Backbone as a printed PyTorch tensor [residue, N CA C, xyz], in Angstrom:
tensor([[[  0.4670,  -1.1000,  -0.1040],
         [  0.2050,   0.2790,  -0.1450],
         [  0.9650,   1.0580,   0.2170]],

        [[  0.4990,   2.8400,  -0.2530],
         [  1.5120,   3.7720,  -0.9290],
         [  0.2210,   4.3710,  -0.7130]],

        [[  0.4970,   5.7230,   0.0490],
         [  0.3620,   6.7650,   0.5780],
         [  0.8520,   7.8840,  -0.2980]],

        [[ -0.4560,   9.1880,  -0.4920],
         [ -0.7880,  10.1700,  -0.6130],
         [ -1.0570,  11.1330,   0.0240]],

        [[ -0.8860,  11.8500,  -0.7070],
         [ -1.1880,  13.6260,   0.9500],
         [ -1.6070,  14.6350,   0.3410]],

        [[ -2.9390,  15.1070,   0.2210],
         [ -2.8480,  16.8200,  -0.5300],
         [ -4.0590,  17.5200,   1.0370]],

        [[ -3.3360,  18.7630,   0.4820],
         [ -4.1130,  19.3300,   0.8450],
         [ -5.6330,  20.7050,   0.2050]],

        [[ -6.4920,  20.6570,   0.5650],
         [ -7.6150,  21.2640,  -0.3420],
         [ -8.4420,  22.4520,   0.9970]],

        [[ -9.0480,  23.1980,   0.7240],
         [ -9.4980,  24.3340,   1.4720],
         [ -9.0020,  24.2470,   3.2200]],

        [[ -8.1360,  23.7630,   3.6960],
         [ -7.9170,  23.1870,   5.3350],
         [ -8.3470,  22.0600,   5.0430]],

        [[ -8.3650,  21.2660,   4.9140],
         [ -8.5420,  19.7760,   4.4700],
         [ -7.4010,  18.9700,   4.3870]],

        [[ -7.2030,  17.7640,   4.9440],
         [ -5.5980,  17.1370,   4.4830],
         [ -6.3690,  15.4100,   3.8080]],

        [[ -6.3950,  15.8470,   2.7960],
         [ -6.3880,  14.7430,   2.1060],
         [ -5.6950,  13.4870,   1.6910]],

        [[ -5.5740,  12.1080,   2.5900],
         [ -4.9490,  11.5080,   2.8560],
         [ -5.6630,   9.9770,   1.7880]],

        [[ -5.1830,   9.9190,   0.9360],
         [ -5.3900,   8.3660,  -0.0690],
         [ -4.7210,   7.1120,  -0.5880]],

        [[ -5.2200,   6.5330,  -0.3950],
         [ -4.2500,   4.8770,   0.1910],
         [ -4.6260,   3.9520,  -0.7360]],

        [[ -3.4210,   3.6200,  -1.6220],
         [ -3.8100,   2.3380,  -2.8800],
         [ -3.7850,   1.5170,  -2.6340]],

        [[ -5.0960,   0.6330,  -3.3200],
         [ -4.2700,  -0.6640,  -3.1260],
         [ -4.3110,  -2.2590,  -4.2860]],

        [[ -3.9210,  -2.6510,  -4.7310],
         [ -4.9360,  -4.0800,  -5.7710],
         [ -5.6400,  -5.1330,  -5.3930]],

        [[ -7.5420,  -4.9330,  -5.9250],
         [ -8.2760,  -5.4670,  -5.1550],
         [ -8.2890,  -6.4790,  -5.5130]],

        [[ -9.0300,  -8.2240,  -5.2740],
         [ -8.9120,  -9.0170,  -6.0270],
         [ -9.0020, -10.1460,  -6.9730]],

        [[ -9.3280,  -8.4840,  -8.1490],
         [ -9.2100,  -8.6220,  -9.3990],
         [ -7.9570,  -7.7160, -10.0740]],

        [[ -7.0800,  -7.7540,  -9.5020],
         [ -6.0820,  -6.9250,  -9.6150],
         [ -5.8600,  -5.6230, -10.0130]],

        [[ -7.0860,  -5.2930, -10.5790],
         [ -7.0250,  -3.3510, -10.6800],
         [ -6.8530,  -2.5580,  -8.8570]],

        [[ -6.6230,  -1.6380,  -9.5080],
         [ -5.8700,  -0.5460,  -8.2140],
         [ -7.3520,  -0.0780,  -8.0590]],

        [[ -7.1890,   0.2320,  -6.1560],
         [ -9.1860,   0.9970,  -6.1690],
         [ -7.8620,   1.5980,  -4.4890]],

        [[ -8.4780,   3.1560,  -4.5040],
         [ -8.2180,   3.8630,  -3.6270],
         [ -9.7360,   4.4340,  -1.9220]],

        [[ -8.7090,   4.6170,  -1.0550],
         [ -9.2510,   4.5680,   0.0990],
         [ -9.1720,   6.0860,   0.7960]],

        [[ -9.8840,   6.6940,   0.4290],
         [ -9.8890,   7.9230,   1.5210],
         [-10.1740,   8.3730,   2.4570]],

        [[ -9.2130,   9.1860,   3.0910],
         [ -9.7680,   9.5880,   4.5250],
         [ -9.1470,  11.5380,   4.6950]],

        [[-10.0430,  11.7400,   5.1350],
         [-10.4750,  13.7730,   5.2710],
         [-10.5870,  13.6280,   6.3020]],

        [[ -9.7100,  14.0820,   7.1500],
         [ -9.4770,  14.2210,   8.4170],
         [ -9.1150,  15.8160,   8.7860]],

        [[ -8.9660,  16.9590,   9.2470],
         [ -9.5810,  18.8740,   9.1620],
         [ -8.4530,  18.8030,  10.7440]],

        [[ -7.9610,  19.0440,  11.4620],
         [ -7.7360,  19.0470,  12.7090],
         [ -7.5680,  17.8640,  13.6160]],

        [[ -7.5240,  16.7920,  13.0390],
         [ -6.4900,  15.9350,  13.8520],
         [ -8.4190,  15.0240,  13.9230]],

        [[ -9.5010,  15.8980,  13.4940],
         [ -9.9870,  15.1650,  13.9970],
         [-11.4960,  14.2310,  12.5700]],

        [[-12.2370,  13.6020,  12.4970],
         [-13.0000,  13.6590,  10.8520],
         [-13.5650,  14.2150,  10.8290]],

        [[-13.4790,  15.4020,   9.4090],
         [-14.0360,  15.9880,   8.8740],
         [-16.0800,  16.8210,   9.3040]],

        [[-16.0820,  14.8570,   8.5710],
         [-17.7060,  14.9650,   8.1150],
         [-17.4520,  13.4900,   7.3320]],

        [[-18.7170,  12.8050,   7.8330],
         [-18.5980,  11.5520,   7.3920],
         [-18.7730,  11.8180,   6.2110]],

        [[-18.3360,  10.5860,   5.7810],
         [-18.1120,  10.1830,   4.0320],
         [-18.7300,   9.2890,   3.2470]],

        [[-19.1500,  10.1640,   2.3340],
         [-20.5900,   9.3090,   1.3580],
         [-19.8840,   8.0640,   1.3830]],

        [[-20.4250,   6.4510,   1.4770],
         [-20.4400,   5.1880,   0.6910],
         [-20.8490,   5.6030,  -0.4240]],

        [[-19.3550,   5.0250,  -1.2500],
         [-19.7990,   5.3730,  -3.1450],
         [-19.2110,   3.6500,  -3.5940]],

        [[-19.5940,   2.6770,  -4.7290],
         [-19.0870,   1.9930,  -4.9010],
         [-17.6300,   2.5540,  -5.7350]],

        [[-16.1520,   1.4500,  -4.8270],
         [-15.6070,   1.5770,  -4.8300],
         [-15.0580,   1.2280,  -6.8060]],

        [[-14.4760,   2.9720,  -6.8740],
         [-14.0260,   2.7600,  -8.1660],
         [-12.8040,   1.9020,  -8.6500]],

        [[-12.6530,   0.9460, -10.1990],
         [-11.6560,   0.1250, -10.1960],
         [-10.2530,   1.1020, -11.2870]],

        [[ -9.1470,   1.0790, -11.7180],
         [ -8.8210,   1.6130, -11.8320],
         [ -7.4640,   0.3330, -12.5950]],

        [[ -7.2870,   0.6250, -14.6270],
         [ -6.0940,   0.0260, -14.2880],
         [ -4.1940,   0.9940, -13.9870]],

        [[ -4.6590,   1.8860, -13.2640],
         [ -2.9980,   2.3670, -13.2510],
         [ -3.1720,   2.4260, -11.3290]],

        [[ -2.3820,   2.6430, -10.9600],
         [ -2.4080,   3.3030,  -9.3190],
         [ -2.1840,   4.6540,  -9.2950]],

        [[ -1.8240,   5.2420, -10.2260],
         [ -1.9640,   7.2620, -10.5700],
         [ -3.5250,   7.1070, -11.0300]],

        [[ -4.2190,   6.5460, -11.8300],
         [ -5.5570,   6.6720, -11.8080],
         [ -6.2460,   6.9040, -10.3890]],

        [[ -6.2690,   6.0980,  -9.3050],
         [ -6.4850,   5.5140,  -8.5600],
         [ -6.7560,   6.8900,  -7.2190]],

        [[ -5.1650,   6.6510,  -7.6890],
         [ -5.1680,   8.8750,  -7.0160],
         [ -5.4200,   9.8680,  -7.2350]],

        [[ -5.5030,  10.1630,  -8.3780],
         [ -6.1450,  11.1140,  -9.2150],
         [ -7.8610,  11.1480,  -9.2300]],

        [[ -7.6290,  10.6030,  -9.0320],
         [ -9.4120,   9.9590,  -9.0140],
         [-10.7460,   9.9960,  -7.8000]],

        [[ -9.3580,   9.8010,  -6.7600],
         [ -9.2470,   9.6850,  -4.9400],
         [ -9.0960,  10.8610,  -4.5400]],

        [[ -8.3800,  12.0850,  -5.0240],
         [ -8.0370,  12.9610,  -4.9580],
         [ -9.4530,  14.6710,  -5.3350]],

        [[ -9.3340,  13.5830,  -6.8360],
         [-10.3720,  14.3470,  -7.2490],
         [-11.9250,  14.4620,  -6.3740]],

        [[-12.3230,  13.3250,  -6.0990],
         [-14.3040,  13.4500,  -5.7800],
         [-13.5790,  13.5090,  -3.8960]],

        [[-12.3830,  13.5350,  -3.6890],
         [-11.9840,  13.9840,  -2.2850],
         [-12.4640,  15.8180,  -2.2830]],

        [[-12.0460,  16.1840,  -3.0330],
         [-11.8880,  17.9290,  -3.9200],
         [-13.6640,  18.4620,  -4.2710]],

        [[-14.3040,  17.3550,  -4.2620],
         [-15.3840,  16.6530,  -4.6870],
         [-16.3040,  18.0240,  -3.4750]],

        [[-16.0570,  16.7870,  -2.6020],
         [-17.1410,  16.4470,  -0.7840],
         [-16.6460,  17.7580,  -0.7030]],

        [[-15.7660,  17.2800,  -0.5260],
         [-15.2220,  18.8500,   0.5310],
         [-15.7190,  20.4010,   0.3140]],

        [[-15.6340,  20.1220,  -1.3390],
         [-16.8630,  21.9830,  -2.3010],
         [-17.8750,  21.3190,  -1.6480]],

        [[-18.7930,  20.7710,  -1.4420],
         [-20.1040,  20.5620,  -1.0450],
         [-20.2060,  20.9360,   0.2680]],

        [[-19.0800,  20.8760,   0.7380],
         [-19.0680,  20.8490,   2.7550],
         [-18.7730,  22.6770,   2.8880]],

        [[-17.9220,  23.1650,   1.8730],
         [-17.4190,  24.7630,   1.9180],
         [-18.6810,  25.8510,   1.8080]],

        [[-19.5060,  26.5170,   3.1090],
         [-20.7220,  27.9010,   3.0470],
         [-20.3860,  28.4380,   1.6950]],

        [[-19.2100,  28.5510,   1.2660],
         [-19.2390,  29.5570,  -0.1000],
         [-19.3180,  28.3890,  -1.2770]],

        [[-20.0410,  27.7140,  -1.3210],
         [-20.0650,  26.5510,  -2.7900],
         [-21.3110,  25.9310,  -1.7840]],

        [[-22.1850,  26.0330,  -1.5850],
         [-24.2000,  26.1030,  -1.5140],
         [-24.3380,  25.6300,  -2.6620]],

        [[-24.2120,  27.1140,  -3.4620],
         [-24.8540,  27.1050,  -4.6100],
         [-24.4010,  26.8030,  -5.6810]],

        [[-22.7050,  26.2600,  -5.9920],
         [-22.6390,  25.6820,  -6.3940],
         [-23.5070,  24.0980,  -7.3640]],

        [[-23.2860,  23.8120,  -8.9080],
         [-23.6630,  22.8180,  -8.7700],
         [-22.9340,  22.1190, -10.2800]],

        [[-21.9230,  21.1140, -10.0690],
         [-21.4820,  20.6970, -10.7500],
         [-21.6580,  20.0060, -12.1290]],

        [[-23.7420,  20.0380, -12.0800],
         [-23.9190,  19.5050, -12.7980],
         [-23.9220,  21.1330, -14.1260]],

        [[-24.1320,  21.9830, -13.5600],
         [-23.5400,  23.6990, -15.1170],
         [-23.1520,  22.7640, -15.3170]],

        [[-21.9200,  23.4480, -14.7410],
         [-20.3430,  23.9200, -14.3050],
         [-19.7000,  22.7250, -15.6710]],

        [[-20.1730,  21.1270, -15.4100],
         [-20.0690,  21.0400, -16.0540],
         [-20.5850,  20.3070, -17.6330]],

        [[-21.6990,  20.9890, -17.4140],
         [-22.5240,  21.0290, -19.1790],
         [-22.5830,  22.4800, -19.7510]],

        [[-22.1230,  23.8320, -19.2710],
         [-21.1700,  24.1930, -19.8270],
         [-20.0350,  24.5190, -20.3240]],

        [[-19.3110,  23.8730, -19.2180],
         [-17.6700,  23.5200, -20.6340],
         [-17.7280,  22.4780, -21.3450]],

        [[-18.7370,  21.5050, -21.1040],
         [-19.6710,  20.6630, -22.5870],
         [-19.9510,  21.9230, -23.5140]],

        [[-20.8870,  22.7100, -23.6180],
         [-21.1130,  22.9710, -24.0870],
         [-20.1960,  24.2600, -25.7160]],

        [[-19.3030,  25.0040, -24.1110],
         [-17.9760,  25.1290, -24.9960],
         [-17.1620,  25.2690, -25.8440]],

        [[-17.2790,  24.0170, -24.7420],
         [-16.0830,  22.6400, -25.6920],
         [-16.6700,  22.5180, -27.5650]],

        [[-18.0610,  21.6830, -27.0540],
         [-19.1580,  21.4580, -28.7130],
         [-18.5000,  22.3550, -29.8290]],

        [[-18.9470,  23.9360, -29.1310],
         [-19.0650,  24.4120, -29.8900],
         [-17.6410,  25.5270, -30.5490]],

        [[-16.5270,  25.5780, -29.8230],
         [-15.0520,  25.8920, -29.6870],
         [-14.7450,  24.2180, -30.7040]],

        [[-15.2110,  22.9840, -31.0480],
         [-14.9320,  21.6870, -31.8300],
         [-15.8170,  22.6470, -33.5090]],

        [[-16.4390,  22.7000, -33.6750],
         [-17.2290,  22.8720, -34.4570],
         [-16.6720,  24.0840, -34.7370]],

        [[-16.2960,  25.5300, -33.9070],
         [-16.0410,  26.8760, -35.3910],
         [-14.7640,  26.1610, -35.3830]],

        [[-14.0190,  25.6340, -34.9370],
         [-12.7470,  25.2650, -35.0820],
         [-12.5480,  24.6400, -36.9660]],

        [[-13.2840,  22.9680, -36.5790],
         [-13.8860,  22.9470, -38.0780],
         [-13.8720,  23.3170, -38.7410]],

        [[-15.4290,  23.7110, -39.0120],
         [-15.5360,  24.8130, -39.9710],
         [-17.2300,  24.6030, -39.8770]],

        [[-17.7230,  23.5160, -39.5060],
         [-19.0110,  23.4330, -39.1830],
         [-19.7520,  25.1170, -38.0500]],

        [[-19.6520,  25.5590, -38.2090],
         [-20.6410,  26.9600, -37.4260],
         [-21.6100,  26.7580, -37.2310]],

        [[-22.2720,  26.1220, -36.2930],
         [-24.1310,  26.0100, -36.4380],
         [-25.0370,  26.9400, -35.1800]],

        [[-25.3540,  27.8800, -35.8020],
         [-26.2980,  28.9270, -34.9700],
         [-27.5790,  28.1060, -34.4030]],

        [[-27.3150,  28.7880, -32.8850],
         [-28.4660,  28.1890, -31.8630],
         [-29.7220,  28.8250, -32.2370]],

        [[-31.0550,  28.4680, -32.2700],
         [-31.8800,  28.7160, -32.0250],
         [-33.4680,  29.3480, -30.9480]],

        [[-32.8760,  30.3230, -30.0870],
         [-33.8480,  30.4180, -29.1300],
         [-35.3090,  29.8710, -29.6010]]])
């Protein structure tokens, strides 16, 4: 097992990776703040990854997302709308660069 640490918004993110029974990499996440468990970590299906680096990257991203949901200034923030906005922008840029410019009718 290897541990990786990150700090985000005052929270310490500890990620420990291991191989499961199928040989895939999984990550266990611990997010204390000032030595105490910061909040109850959501129970989710553990994603499996082909490499240890992928498992670490995903775990840190998930931890930051959960922390962000607990920060007061992010109460109204929606990951769905942010992702939708980014996808719309990317699609429009790709269409523009390929010469297939479409206009949207409202």
